[in-house]
C-alpha positions in Angstrom: 93.4 131.3 102.4 92.9 130.6 106.1 91.2 133.5 107.9 90.5 132.5 111.5 93.3 131.9 113.9 92.4 128.3 114.2 92.5 127.8 110.5 95.9 129.5 110.3 97.2 127.2 113.1 95.9 124.1 111.3 97.6 125.3 108.1 100.9 125.5 110.0 100.4 122.1 111.6 99.5 120.5 108.2 102.7 121.9 106.7 104.8 120.5 109.6 103.1 117.1 109.4 103.6 117.0 105.6 107.4 117.5 106.0 107.7 114.8 108.7 105.6 112.3 106.7 107.5 113.1 103.6 110.8 112.3 105.3 109.4 109.1 106.7 108.0 108.0 103.4 111.4 108.7 101.8 113.2 106.6 104.5 110.8 103.7 103.9 111.4 103.9 100.1 115.1 103.8 100.7 114.9 100.6 102.7 112.7 99.1 100.1 115.1 100.1 97.3 117.9 98.4 99.2 115.9 95.2 99.3 115.1 95.4 95.6 118.7 96.0 94.7 120.0 93.1 96.7 117.3 90.8 95.2 118.3 91.9 91.6 122.0 91.3 92.4 121.1 87.7 93.4 122.8 87.7 96.8 120.3 85.8 99.1 122.1 86.6 102.4 122.3 90.3 101.6 118.6 90.4 100.5 117.5 88.6 103.6 119.4 91.1 105.8 118.0 94.0 103.9 114.4 92.6 104.3 114.9 92.2 108.0 116.0 95.8 108.3 113.1 97.0 106.2 110.3 95.3 108.1 110.4 97.5 111.2 110.5 100.6 109.0 107.5 99.5 107.1 105.6 98.7 110.3 106.6 102.1 111.8 105.0 103.6 108.7 101.7 101.8 109.6 101.8 103.0 113.2 102.5 106.6 112.1 99.6 106.5 109.6 101.7 106.9 106.5 100.8 103.5 105.0 97.9 101.1 105.4 98.4 97.9 107.4 97.3 95.6 104.5 99.5 97.5 102.0 102.6 96.8 104.2 101.6 93.2 104.8 101.3 92.7 101.0 104.6 94.3 100.3 106.4 92.3 103.0 104.8 89.1 101.8 105.8 89.6 98.2 109.4 90.7 99.1 109.8 87.7 101.4 108.7 85.4 98.6 111.1 86.9 96.2 114.0 86.7 98.6 113.1 83.0 99.3 113.0 82.3 95.6 116.6 83.4 95.1 118.6 80.3 94.4 
């Protein structure tokens, strides 16, 4: 348990950041799920639109420190390839 005033404040700040980051992560996952669902449905236009909407959210996750830059690059690359492969 935190004893010093500084440690108590850090514990409060950590809890706040945890809640904010949790909400951001959930939002990113929602956008990714929309892309996945449109890919599985086979609708190329819908999938491309969903991917375009998801990309800024993913990059925002990088700038906010939730996801690593290379992780997001890999995810976007694989999703783009899957959208492109829809015939």
